[in-house]
mmJSON file of the N, C-alpha and C atoms, coordinates in Angstrom:
{"data_MODEL":{"atom_site":{
"group_PDB":["ATOM","ATOM","ATOM","ATOM","ATOM","ATOM","ATOM","ATOM","ATOM","ATOM","ATOM","ATOM","ATOM","ATOM","ATOM","ATOM","ATOM","ATOM","ATOM","ATOM","ATOM","ATOM","ATOM","ATOM","ATOM","ATOM","ATOM","ATOM","ATOM","ATOM","ATOM","ATOM","ATOM","ATOM","ATOM","ATOM","ATOM","ATOM","ATOM","ATOM","ATOM","ATOM","ATOM","ATOM","ATOM","ATOM","ATOM","ATOM","ATOM","ATOM","ATOM","ATOM","ATOM","ATOM","ATOM","ATOM","ATOM","ATOM","ATOM","ATOM","ATOM","ATOM","ATOM","ATOM","ATOM","ATOM","ATOM","ATOM","ATOM","ATOM","ATOM","ATOM","ATOM","ATOM","ATOM","ATOM","ATOM","ATOM","ATOM","ATOM","ATOM","ATOM","ATOM","ATOM","ATOM","ATOM","ATOM","ATOM","ATOM","ATOM","ATOM","ATOM","ATOM","ATOM","ATOM","ATOM","ATOM","ATOM","ATOM","ATOM","ATOM","ATOM","ATOM","ATOM","ATOM","ATOM","ATOM","ATOM","ATOM","ATOM","ATOM","ATOM","ATOM","ATOM","ATOM","ATOM","ATOM","ATOM","ATOM","ATOM","ATOM","ATOM","ATOM","ATOM","ATOM","ATOM","ATOM","ATOM","ATOM","ATOM","ATOM","ATOM","ATOM","ATOM","ATOM","ATOM","ATOM","ATOM","ATOM","ATOM","ATOM","ATOM","ATOM","ATOM","ATOM","ATOM","ATOM","ATOM","ATOM","ATOM"],
"id":[1,2,3,4,5,6,7,8,9,10,11,12,13,14,15,16,17,18,19,20,21,22,23,24,25,26,27,28,29,30,31,32,33,34,35,36,37,38,39,40,41,42,43,44,45,46,47,48,49,50,51,52,53,54,55,56,57,58,59,60,61,62,63,64,65,66,67,68,69,70,71,72,73,74,75,76,77,78,79,80,81,82,83,84,85,86,87,88,89,90,91,92,93,94,95,96,97,98,99,100,101,102,103,104,105,106,107,108,109,110,111,112,113,114,115,116,117,118,119,120,121,122,123,124,125,126,127,128,129,130,131,132,133,134,135,136,137,138,139,140,141,142,143,144,145,146,147,148,149,150],
"type_symbol":["N","C","C","N","C","C","N","C","C","N","C","C","N","C","C","N","C","C","N","C","C","N","C","C","N","C","C","N","C","C","N","C","C","N","C","C","N","C","C","N","C","C","N","C","C","N","C","C","N","C","C","N","C","C","N","C","C","N","C","C","N","C","C","N","C","C","N","C","C","N","C","C","N","C","C","N","C","C","N","C","C","N","C","C","N","C","C","N","C","C","N","C","C","N","C","C","N","C","C","N","C","C","N","C","C","N","C","C","N","C","C","N","C","C","N","C","C","N","C","C","N","C","C","N","C","C","N","C","C","N","C","C","N","C","C","N","C","C","N","C","C","N","C","C","N","C","C","N","C","C"],
"label_atom_id":["N","CA","C","N","CA","C","N","CA","C","N","CA","C","N","CA","C","N","CA","C","N","CA","C","N","CA","C","N","CA","C","N","CA","C","N","CA","C","N","CA","C","N","CA","C","N","CA","C","N","CA","C","N","CA","C","N","CA","C","N","CA","C","N","CA","C","N","CA","C","N","CA","C","N","CA","C","N","CA","C","N","CA","C","N","CA","C","N","CA","C","N","CA","C","N","CA","C","N","CA","C","N","CA","C","N","CA","C","N","CA","C","N","CA","C","N","CA","C","N","CA","C","N","CA","C","N","CA","C","N","CA","C","N","CA","C","N","CA","C","N","CA","C","N","CA","C","N","CA","C","N","CA","C","N","CA","C","N","CA","C","N","CA","C","N","CA","C","N","CA","C","N","CA","C"],
"label_alt_id":[null,null,null,null,null,null,null,null,null,null,null,null,null,null,null,null,null,null,null,null,null,null,null,null,null,null,null,null,null,null,null,null,null,null,null,null,null,null,null,null,null,null,null,null,null,null,null,null,null,null,null,null,null,null,null,null,null,null,null,null,null,null,null,null,null,null,null,null,null,null,null,null,null,null,null,null,null,null,null,null,null,null,null,null,null,null,null,null,null,null,null,null,null,null,null,null,null,null,null,null,null,null,null,null,null,null,null,null,null,null,null,null,null,null,null,null,null,null,null,null,null,null,null,null,null,null,null,null,null,null,null,null,null,null,null,null,null,null,null,null,null,null,null,null,null,null,null,null,null,null],
"label_comp_id":["MET","MET","MET","ASN","ASN","ASN","GLN","GLN","GLN","TYR","TYR","TYR","LYS","LYS","LYS","GLU","GLU","GLU","ALA","ALA","ALA","GLN","GLN","GLN","GLY","GLY","GLY","LEU","LEU","LEU","GLY","GLY","GLY","ARG","ARG","ARG","SER","SER","SER","LYS","LYS","LYS","VAL","VAL","VAL","VAL","VAL","VAL","PHE","PHE","PHE","TYR","TYR","TYR","PHE","PHE","PHE","ASP","ASP","ASP","GLY","GLY","GLY","GLN","GLN","GLN","ARG","ARG","ARG","LEU","LEU","LEU","THR","THR","THR","GLU","GLU","GLU","THR","THR","THR","LEU","LEU","LEU","THR","THR","THR","PRO","PRO","PRO","GLU","GLU","GLU","GLN","GLN","GLN","LEU","LEU","LEU","GLY","GLY","GLY","MET","MET","MET","GLU","GLU","GLU","SER","SER","SER","GLY","GLY","GLY","ASP","ASP","ASP","VAL","VAL","VAL","ILE","ILE","ILE","GLU","GLU","GLU","ILE","ILE","ILE","VAL","VAL","VAL","ILE","ILE","ILE","PHE","PHE","PHE","GLY","GLY","GLY","ILE","ILE","ILE","TYR","TYR","TYR","PRO","PRO","PRO"],
"label_asym_id":["A","A","A","A","A","A","A","A","A","A","A","A","A","A","A","A","A","A","A","A","A","A","A","A","A","A","A","A","A","A","A","A","A","A","A","A","A","A","A","A","A","A","A","A","A","A","A","A","A","A","A","A","A","A","A","A","A","A","A","A","A","A","A","A","A","A","A","A","A","A","A","A","A","A","A","A","A","A","A","A","A","A","A","A","A","A","A","A","A","A","A","A","A","A","A","A","A","A","A","A","A","A","A","A","A","A","A","A","A","A","A","A","A","A","A","A","A","A","A","A","A","A","A","A","A","A","A","A","A","A","A","A","A","A","A","A","A","A","A","A","A","A","A","A","A","A","A","A","A","A"],
"label_entity_id":["1","1","1","1","1","1","1","1","1","1","1","1","1","1","1","1","1","1","1","1","1","1","1","1","1","1","1","1","1","1","1","1","1","1","1","1","1","1","1","1","1","1","1","1","1","1","1","1","1","1","1","1","1","1","1","1","1","1","1","1","1","1","1","1","1","1","1","1","1","1","1","1","1","1","1","1","1","1","1","1","1","1","1","1","1","1","1","1","1","1","1","1","1","1","1","1","1","1","1","1","1","1","1","1","1","1","1","1","1","1","1","1","1","1","1","1","1","1","1","1","1","1","1","1","1","1","1","1","1","1","1","1","1","1","1","1","1","1","1","1","1","1","1","1","1","1","1","1","1","1"],
"label_seq_id":[1,1,1,2,2,2,3,3,3,4,4,4,5,5,5,6,6,6,7,7,7,8,8,8,9,9,9,10,10,10,11,11,11,12,12,12,13,13,13,14,14,14,15,15,15,16,16,16,17,17,17,18,18,18,19,19,19,20,20,20,21,21,21,22,22,22,23,23,23,24,24,24,25,25,25,26,26,26,27,27,27,28,28,28,29,29,29,30,30,30,31,31,31,32,32,32,33,33,33,34,34,34,35,35,35,36,36,36,37,37,37,38,38,38,39,39,39,40,40,40,41,41,41,42,42,42,43,43,43,44,44,44,45,45,45,46,46,46,47,47,47,48,48,48,49,49,49,50,50,50],
"pdbx_PDB_ins_code":[null,null,null,null,null,null,null,null,null,null,null,null,null,null,null,null,null,null,null,null,null,null,null,null,null,null,null,null,null,null,null,null,null,null,null,null,null,null,null,null,null,null,null,null,null,null,null,null,null,null,null,null,null,null,null,null,null,null,null,null,null,null,null,null,null,null,null,null,null,null,null,null,null,null,null,null,null,null,null,null,null,null,null,null,null,null,null,null,null,null,null,null,null,null,null,null,null,null,null,null,null,null,null,null,null,null,null,null,null,null,null,null,null,null,null,null,null,null,null,null,null,null,null,null,null,null,null,null,null,null,null,null,null,null,null,null,null,null,null,null,null,null,null,null,null,null,null,null,null,null],
"Cartn_x":[93.291,92.872,92.522,93.384,93.093,91.861,91.661,90.48,89.211,89.231,88.065,87.778,88.827,88.651,88.061,88.581,88.078,86.628,86.311,84.955,83.939,84.374,83.485,83.5,84.33,84.41,85.005,85.969,86.549,87.72,88.213,89.26,90.42,90.598,91.744,91.497,90.361,90.061,91.088,91.357,92.251,91.414,91.789,91.065,92.046,91.659,92.501,91.725,92.409,91.801,92.379,91.504,91.919,91.368,92.14,91.672,92.098,91.138,91.405,92.227,91.928,92.599,93.949,94.42,95.719,95.516,96.239,96.167,96.807,96.099,96.588,97.458,98.413,99.232,99.066,99.469,99.312,100.238,101.224,102.168,101.735,100.779,100.321,99.381,99.529,98.648,97.616,96.504,95.515,96.122,97.056,97.705,98.505,99.232,100.016,99.121,97.915,96.985,96.144,96.227,95.416,93.944,93.665,92.278,91.656,90.353,89.578,88.359,87.73,86.523,85.476,84.889,83.862,84.386,85.71,86.276,85.932,85.932,85.528,86.701,86.874,87.863,87.115,87.602,86.997,87.65,86.837,87.32,86.983,87.981,87.777,88.115,87.186,87.372,87.489,88.568,88.801,88.557,87.455,87.133,86.744,85.758,85.335,85.563,86.551,86.913,86.834,85.906,85.789,87.001],
"Cartn_y":[100.364,101.397,102.676,103.043,104.234,104.025,102.798,102.503,102.716,102.333,102.54,104.029,104.813,106.259,106.882,106.492,107.034,106.624,105.352,104.851,105.529,105.906,106.543,108.063,108.611,110.059,110.776,110.15,110.723,111.658,111.703,112.658,112.705,113.854,114.072,113.634,113.023,112.585,111.563,111.555,110.545,109.32,108.188,106.944,105.927,105.263,104.251,102.938,101.854,100.535,99.66,98.85,97.954,96.557,95.555,94.175,93.557,93.048,92.467,93.413,94.699,95.69,96.149,95.576,95.947,96.928,98.034,99.019,98.432,98.533,97.95,98.927,98.367,99.13,98.502,99.22,98.716,97.549,97.292,96.207,94.879,94.889,93.644,92.901,91.579,90.757,90.066,89.625,88.875,87.631,86.982,85.803,86.16,87.271,87.7,88.009,88.488,88.857,87.68,86.555,85.398,85.592,86.396,86.674,85.471,85.323,84.271,84.897,84.153,84.625,85.035,86.203,86.693,87.584,87.689,88.582,90.03,90.871,92.266,93.188,94.193,95.248,96.468,97.057,98.27,99.484,100.514,101.726,102.919,103.774,105.001,106.163,107.123,108.281,109.526,110.284,111.524,112.692,113.392,114.517,114.03,114.667,114.283,115.466,115.314,116.357,115.785,116.243,115.71,116.041],
"Cartn_z":[127.106,128.026,127.273,126.341,125.545,124.679,124.194,123.383,124.199,125.467,126.326,126.474,126.756,126.915,125.656,124.504,123.246,123.011,123.246,123.017,123.931,125.139,126.105,125.996,125.101,124.922,126.118,126.782,127.998,127.735,126.518,126.156,127.126,127.787,128.671,130.109,130.394,131.755,132.217,133.522,134.074,134.412,133.832,134.045,134.61,135.708,136.338,136.351,135.995,135.93,137.042,137.684,138.763,138.52,138.918,138.927,140.247,140.995,142.322,143.196,143.133,143.961,143.446,142.347,141.778,140.635,140.694,139.608,138.356,137.244,136.002,135.223,134.527,133.596,132.219,131.198,129.837,129.533,130.394,130.125,130.729,131.659,132.272,131.336,131.294,130.461,131.345,130.759,131.54,132.201,131.527,132.097,133.347,133.302,134.459,135.654,135.378,136.441,136.915,136.227,136.581,136.249,135.234,134.854,134.162,134.406,133.768,133.116,132.235,131.563,132.59,132.399,133.315,134.428,134.586,135.599,135.265,136.283,136.127,136.416,135.564,135.784,136.292,137.387,137.938,137.289,137.055,136.404,137.277,137.534,138.296,137.368,137.273,136.401,137.271,137.082,137.812,136.871,137.043,136.167,134.788,134.201,132.861,131.934,131.067,130.116,128.717,127.89,126.521,125.672],
"occupancy":[1.0,1.0,1.0,1.0,1.0,1.0,1.0,1.0,1.0,1.0,1.0,1.0,1.0,1.0,1.0,1.0,1.0,1.0,1.0,1.0,1.0,1.0,1.0,1.0,1.0,1.0,1.0,1.0,1.0,1.0,1.0,1.0,1.0,1.0,1.0,1.0,1.0,1.0,1.0,1.0,1.0,1.0,1.0,1.0,1.0,1.0,1.0,1.0,1.0,1.0,1.0,1.0,1.0,1.0,1.0,1.0,1.0,1.0,1.0,1.0,1.0,1.0,1.0,1.0,1.0,1.0,1.0,1.0,1.0,1.0,1.0,1.0,1.0,1.0,1.0,1.0,1.0,1.0,1.0,1.0,1.0,1.0,1.0,1.0,1.0,1.0,1.0,1.0,1.0,1.0,1.0,1.0,1.0,1.0,1.0,1.0,1.0,1.0,1.0,1.0,1.0,1.0,1.0,1.0,1.0,1.0,1.0,1.0,1.0,1.0,1.0,1.0,1.0,1.0,1.0,1.0,1.0,1.0,1.0,1.0,1.0,1.0,1.0,1.0,1.0,1.0,1.0,1.0,1.0,1.0,1.0,1.0,1.0,1.0,1.0,1.0,1.0,1.0,1.0,1.0,1.0,1.0,1.0,1.0,1.0,1.0,1.0,1.0,1.0,1.0],
"B_iso_or_equiv":[0.0,0.0,0.0,0.0,0.0,0.0,0.0,0.0,0.0,0.0,0.0,0.0,0.0,0.0,0.0,0.0,0.0,0.0,0.0,0.0,0.0,0.0,0.0,0.0,0.0,0.0,0.0,0.0,0.0,0.0,0.0,0.0,0.0,0.0,0.0,0.0,0.0,0.0,0.0,0.0,0.0,0.0,0.0,0.0,0.0,0.0,0.0,0.0,0.0,0.0,0.0,0.0,0.0,0.0,0.0,0.0,0.0,0.0,0.0,0.0,0.0,0.0,0.0,0.0,0.0,0.0,0.0,0.0,0.0,0.0,0.0,0.0,0.0,0.0,0.0,0.0,0.0,0.0,0.0,0.0,0.0,0.0,0.0,0.0,0.0,0.0,0.0,0.0,0.0,0.0,0.0,0.0,0.0,0.0,0.0,0.0,0.0,0.0,0.0,0.0,0.0,0.0,0.0,0.0,0.0,0.0,0.0,0.0,0.0,0.0,0.0,0.0,0.0,0.0,0.0,0.0,0.0,0.0,0.0,0.0,0.0,0.0,0.0,0.0,0.0,0.0,0.0,0.0,0.0,0.0,0.0,0.0,0.0,0.0,0.0,0.0,0.0,0.0,0.0,0.0,0.0,0.0,0.0,0.0,0.0,0.0,0.0,0.0,0.0,0.0],
"pdbx_formal_charge":[null,null,null,null,null,null,null,null,null,null,null,null,null,null,null,null,null,null,null,null,null,null,null,null,null,null,null,null,null,null,null,null,null,null,null,null,null,null,null,null,null,null,null,null,null,null,null,null,null,null,null,null,null,null,null,null,null,null,null,null,null,null,null,null,null,null,null,null,null,null,null,null,null,null,null,null,null,null,null,null,null,null,null,null,null,null,null,null,null,null,null,null,null,null,null,null,null,null,null,null,null,null,null,null,null,null,null,null,null,null,null,null,null,null,null,null,null,null,null,null,null,null,null,null,null,null,null,null,null,null,null,null,null,null,null,null,null,null,null,null,null,null,null,null,null,null,null,null,null,null],
"auth_seq_id":[1,1,1,2,2,2,3,3,3,4,4,4,5,5,5,6,6,6,7,7,7,8,8,8,9,9,9,10,10,10,11,11,11,12,12,12,13,13,13,14,14,14,15,15,15,16,16,16,17,17,17,18,18,18,19,19,19,20,20,20,21,21,21,22,22,22,23,23,23,24,24,24,25,25,25,26,26,26,27,27,27,28,28,28,29,29,29,30,30,30,31,31,31,32,32,32,33,33,33,34,34,34,35,35,35,36,36,36,37,37,37,38,38,38,39,39,39,40,40,40,41,41,41,42,42,42,43,43,43,44,44,44,45,45,45,46,46,46,47,47,47,48,48,48,49,49,49,50,50,50],
"auth_comp_id":["MET","MET","MET","ASN","ASN","ASN","GLN","GLN","GLN","TYR","TYR","TYR","LYS","LYS","LYS","GLU","GLU","GLU","ALA","ALA","ALA","GLN","GLN","GLN","GLY","GLY","GLY","LEU","LEU","LEU","GLY","GLY","GLY","ARG","ARG","ARG","SER","SER","SER","LYS","LYS","LYS","VAL","VAL","VAL","VAL","VAL","VAL","PHE","PHE","PHE","TYR","TYR","TYR","PHE","PHE","PHE","ASP","ASP","ASP","GLY","GLY","GLY","GLN","GLN","GLN","ARG","ARG","ARG","LEU","LEU","LEU","THR","THR","THR","GLU","GLU","GLU","THR","THR","THR","LEU","LEU","LEU","THR","THR","THR","PRO","PRO","PRO","GLU","GLU","GLU","GLN","GLN","GLN","LEU","LEU","LEU","GLY","GLY","GLY","MET","MET","MET","GLU","GLU","GLU","SER","SER","SER","GLY","GLY","GLY","ASP","ASP","ASP","VAL","VAL","VAL","ILE","ILE","ILE","GLU","GLU","GLU","ILE","ILE","ILE","VAL","VAL","VAL","ILE","ILE","ILE","PHE","PHE","PHE","GLY","GLY","GLY","ILE","ILE","ILE","TYR","TYR","TYR","PRO","PRO","PRO"],
"auth_asym_id":["A","A","A","A","A","A","A","A","A","A","A","A","A","A","A","A","A","A","A","A","A","A","A","A","A","A","A","A","A","A","A","A","A","A","A","A","A","A","A","A","A","A","A","A","A","A","A","A","A","A","A","A","A","A","A","A","A","A","A","A","A","A","A","A","A","A","A","A","A","A","A","A","A","A","A","A","A","A","A","A","A","A","A","A","A","A","A","A","A","A","A","A","A","A","A","A","A","A","A","A","A","A","A","A","A","A","A","A","A","A","A","A","A","A","A","A","A","A","A","A","A","A","A","A","A","A","A","A","A","A","A","A","A","A","A","A","A","A","A","A","A","A","A","A","A","A","A","A","A","A"],
"auth_atom_id":["N","CA","C","N","CA","C","N","CA","C","N","CA","C","N","CA","C","N","CA","C","N","CA","C","N","CA","C","N","CA","C","N","CA","C","N","CA","C","N","CA","C","N","CA","C","N","CA","C","N","CA","C","N","CA","C","N","CA","C","N","CA","C","N","CA","C","N","CA","C","N","CA","C","N","CA","C","N","CA","C","N","CA","C","N","CA","C","N","CA","C","N","CA","C","N","CA","C","N","CA","C","N","CA","C","N","CA","C","N","CA","C","N","CA","C","N","CA","C","N","CA","C","N","CA","C","N","CA","C","N","CA","C","N","CA","C","N","CA","C","N","CA","C","N","CA","C","N","CA","C","N","CA","C","N","CA","C","N","CA","C","N","CA","C","N","CA","C","N","CA","C","N","CA","C"],
"pdbx_PDB_model_num":[1,1,1,1,1,1,1,1,1,1,1,1,1,1,1,1,1,1,1,1,1,1,1,1,1,1,1,1,1,1,1,1,1,1,1,1,1,1,1,1,1,1,1,1,1,1,1,1,1,1,1,1,1,1,1,1,1,1,1,1,1,1,1,1,1,1,1,1,1,1,1,1,1,1,1,1,1,1,1,1,1,1,1,1,1,1,1,1,1,1,1,1,1,1,1,1,1,1,1,1,1,1,1,1,1,1,1,1,1,1,1,1,1,1,1,1,1,1,1,1,1,1,1,1,1,1,1,1,1,1,1,1,1,1,1,1,1,1,1,1,1,1,1,1,1,1,1,1,1,1]
}}}
């Protein structure tokens, strides 16, 4: 998650990730979420601060 923020230059912006309507945390694994190849993670960005 932090790698995405850094790669996108989002700095201090609040970024929230969702999969199938569930908010993701850094401790959840793809296996725990039942993710398969090609699944999509939704990203919500609150404010853009470099």
